[in-house]
Structure formats: structure tokens, C-alpha cells
C-alpha positions in Angstrom: 100.2 115.3 139.7 97.5 114.0 141.2 95.2 117.2 140.5 97.0 116.8 136.8 95.8 113.2 136.7 92.2 113.5 138.1 91.5 116.2 135.8 92.3 114.5 132.7 90.5 111.3 134.2 87.1 114.2 134.7 87.5 115.3 131.2 88.3 111.8 129.4 85.3 110.9 131.0 82.8 114.3 130.5 83.7 113.9 126.6 83.3 110.3 125.9 80.2 109.8 127.2 78.7 111.0 124.6 80.6 109.5 122.0 80.2 105.0 122.4 79.9 102.6 120.4 75.8 103.3 119.8 75.9 106.6 119.1 77.2 107.2 115.0 73.3 106.6 113.8 72.1 107.7 110.7 70.1 110.6 109.5 68.1 109.9 106.6 66.6 112.8 104.7 64.9 111.1 102.8 64.8 107.5 100.3 63.2 106.8 96.4 62.6 103.6 95.4 61.4 103.2 91.8 60.9 100.1 89.5 59.9 99.5 86.1 60.0 96.3 84.1 58.5 95.0 80.6 58.2 91.2 81.2 56.9 87.8 79.7 54.6 85.2 82.4 53.3 81.8 81.0 49.2 81.8 81.1 47.2 78.6 79.5 50.8 77.9 77.6 51.4 81.5 76.2 53.6 83.8 77.4 52.0 87.0 77.8 53.3 90.5 77.6 53.6 92.9 80.8 54.5 96.1 82.7 55.1 97.0 85.9 56.4 100.8 87.0 56.1 101.9 90.3 56.9 104.7 92.4 57.9 104.7 96.9 59.3 105.7 100.0 59.1 102.2 101.3 60.2 99.9 99.2 59.1 98.1 96.1 58.4 94.9 94.8 56.6 93.9 91.1 53.8 91.3 92.4 54.9 88.4 89.8 57.9 89.0 91.5 59.9 90.0 88.1 61.7 92.3 90.5 61.6 95.0 93.3 65.0 97.5 95.5 64.2 97.5 99.1 66.6 99.0 102.0 66.7 97.4 105.4 68.0 100.9 107.7 68.4 101.1 111.5 70.3 102.7 113.3 74.1 102.9 112.3 73.2 100.8 108.9 72.2 100.2 105.6 71.0 96.9 103.7 70.1 97.9 100.3 69.8 95.5 97.0 67.9 96.6 93.5 66.7 93.0 91.6 64.8 91.9 88.4 64.6 87.9 88.3 64.9 86.2 84.7 62.3 86.9 81.2 62.2 90.0 82.0 62.8 92.1 78.4 63.5 95.1 79.8 63.9 96.5 83.2 65.3 99.3 85.5 64.5 99.1 89.0 67.0 101.1 91.2 66.9 102.2 95.6 68.1 105.5 96.3 69.4 106.5 100.3 70.0 110.3 101.2 70.8 110.3 104.2 74.2 112.3 106.5 75.9 110.8 109.6 75.0 111.9 113.1 79.0 110.5 115.6 81.6 109.1 113.0 83.8 109.8 110.9 84.0 107.2 108.3 81.4 104.8 106.9 82.2 100.9 106.4 81.1 99.0 102.7 80.9 95.6 104.4 79.6 94.3 101.6 79.0 95.6 98.3 78.0 92.5 95.9 76.3 91.9 92.8 75.1 89.4 89.4 74.9 90.2 85.3 73.7 87.8 83.3 75.3 89.1 79.6 74.4 92.7 78.3 72.4 93.4 82.4 74.0 96.1 84.2 74.2 96.7 88.0 75.5 99.2 90.2 76.6 100.2 93.6 77.3 103.8 93.7 78.2 105.4 97.4 79.3 109.9 96.8 79.3 112.2 98.8 75.9 114.5 96.8 77.9 117.8 99.1 80.6 117.8 97.1 79.2 115.5 94.0 82.7 113.5 94.7 82.6 109.2 93.6 83.4 107.7 96.9 82.6 103.8 95.6 81.4 102.1 92.8 81.4 98.6 91.7 79.0 98.0 88.2 78.5 94.6 87.3 78.2 93.6 83.7 79.0 91.5 81.0 79.4 88.6 83.5 82.7 90.6 85.0 82.7 93.5 88.2 84.0 96.8 87.7 85.4 98.5 90.8 86.6 102.3 91.8 87.0 104.2 95.0 88.4 107.2 95.3 90.1 106.0 98.6 92.0 103.1 98.3 92.2 100.3 101.2 89.3 98.0 100.1 90.2 96.6 96.9 92.5 97.2 93.6 90.2 99.5 91.7 90.0 96.9 88.0 88.0 95.0 86.7 87.5 91.2 87.0 86.3 88.3 85.2 84.4 85.4 85.0 83.2 82.6 83.3 79.9 80.0 83.3 81.7 76.9 82.9 84.9 78.4 85.7 82.9 80.6 88.0 85.8 82.6 90.1 83.2 85.1 92.7 84.9 87.9 93.0 86.3 89.3 96.6 84.3 90.7 99.0 84.5 94.1 99.6 85.0 95.9 102.4 86.9 98.4 103.9 86.4 102.3 105.6 85.8 105.3 104.1 86.6 108.9 105.6 83.6 110.9 105.7 82.7 114.4 106.7 79.4 114.5 109.0 78.5 117.8 107.8 77.9 116.4 104.5 75.2 114.5 103.0 75.8 111.6 101.2 73.8 108.9 98.6 73.8 105.3 99.0 72.3 103.7 95.4 71.2 100.6 94.1 70.6 99.9 90.5 70.0 96.4 87.4 69.1 97.8 84.2 68.2 94.7 82.4 67.3 94.4 78.5 67.1 91.4 76.4 65.6 88.4 79.3 68.9 88.6 81.0 68.5 89.5 85.0 70.7 91.4 87.4 71.2 92.1 91.1 73.0 94.6 93.3 73.3 95.2 96.8 75.1 96.5 99.4 76.0 96.7 103.3 77.0 99.9 104.7 77.9 101.1 108.9 78.9 104.4 109.6 82.1 103.7 112.6 81.8 105.8 115.7 85.3 108.4 115.7 87.5 107.6 116.7 88.1 110.6 119.6 86.3 108.2 121.3 89.5 105.5 121.7 91.6 107.8 122.0 89.4 109.9 124.7 88.6 106.0 126.2 92.9 105.9 126.1 93.5 108.5 127.8 90.9 108.1 131.1 92.3 104.7 131.5 96.2 106.3 131.6 95.3 108.8 133.9 93.0 106.0 136.6 96.2 104.1 136.1 98.0 106.7 137.5 96.2 107.4 140.1 96.6 104.3 141.1 99.7 104.0 141.0 100.4 107.1 143.7 97.5 105.2 145.7 99.7 102.6 146.3 103.0 104.6 146.5 101.2 106.1 148.8 100.8 103.8 151.1 
């Protein structure tokens, strides 16, 4: 019995050591940020037309603050946003990150949020790039939200609407989505604006460590408890 418990402890320690709370990381394959904005700015009492277009791998921002997109990536998390300001006549802005999960079997959508005025459109989407399957999608348009998820549990699919006079913010979207560490995934936020509207879309995402860690840790603790009991009984 003692040999068995010792074996359990040693195996648990070995298997658990490379998989801990800090070992789940995101392997970034590529990043693309792109924006095209037609806007009006007031100069000397007159409104002049301006056009801005940029594509980058590090994030973008229109010099006068009419829109932009960027992602903050660190360790196991990605925070991303795309936005436009008012007085934008026509715009298309997006941020996109291609990645894969290292040491994690779940992706946690901490927050997916956005705003749309009138006909403006915003979207946050998580896709399995390997299978081309949509895992989570939040669409913001016509002063409302529409949610789709391949794996229920974050919130019910459907459309949520509010009015300017009685603003009711949508619920916070939070939950786990199972992923395959051998697959590649795309996280994307985008906004599309016409006719002097504004919109923004954002998401906070993190990779969750393998649940095997907790199982093996528990097994190791049970083994240690068993050894302690044997020692006490022999005394």
C-alpha cells in the first residue's frame, strides 16, 4: 500500500509540474489591423471631407481620433477593440488575431460588448480556423445585440434591444468554450458604419489551463493524505 501511494504522489507531481495556472498561453500566429474611414471635420467654420486608410500588424488609430483598432496580448489573454467616432460618413475597421492554445482546453470569453447607433454595425467573433466553425458571435446593430454560440452556457442566443429613452445595458457575456490545442483560432472585432453613425465592439478572452491539472493535483493530495495516515498508524 505504501509503495502504491508513493507511486501516486510521484506520478502526480511529475504530470502536474508542466501544467499549472501559469502554463496556459496563447501562441500568436498573426495579427492584422485595418481601417478605412471617410469623415468630416470642422475647420474654420466649414466641414471638410477627410479620408484615412491603414493596414498594420501592430494596431491602428486615425490621427484625429475618428476610429481605430488594437489588441492587448499578454500571456494567456487577449483584449481587443475596434471603434469609430461620430461624424463618420463611411467606415470599416477591424482587428484580427490568429492564434492557438498552448496548455489550455478551454477559452473563456470574459466580456464581449459593443455599441451601435442607428444602422452602424459591430461584431465580435471567435472561430475555429481549422474547421471554419463559428464558436461565438456577438453582433451589435440597430441599437441592439444578437448573440450566437456553438456551445451554450454563456447566455441564451437571441436578440436584445433597448431604446435611447430607456437604456437597458445587455448582460455581461462570460463563460467557457472548449477548444482543441491542435487547432488554430481567429478572434476578430469589427465595425461597419454608414450615414454619420458610430459603433464599437470589444472582447476580453483568456485561455484556461487543462482541467487535468486539478485532477492530478487532487490525486497527489489524496496520496499524501494516505501516507500521512499510514505514518500515524505505525506510531
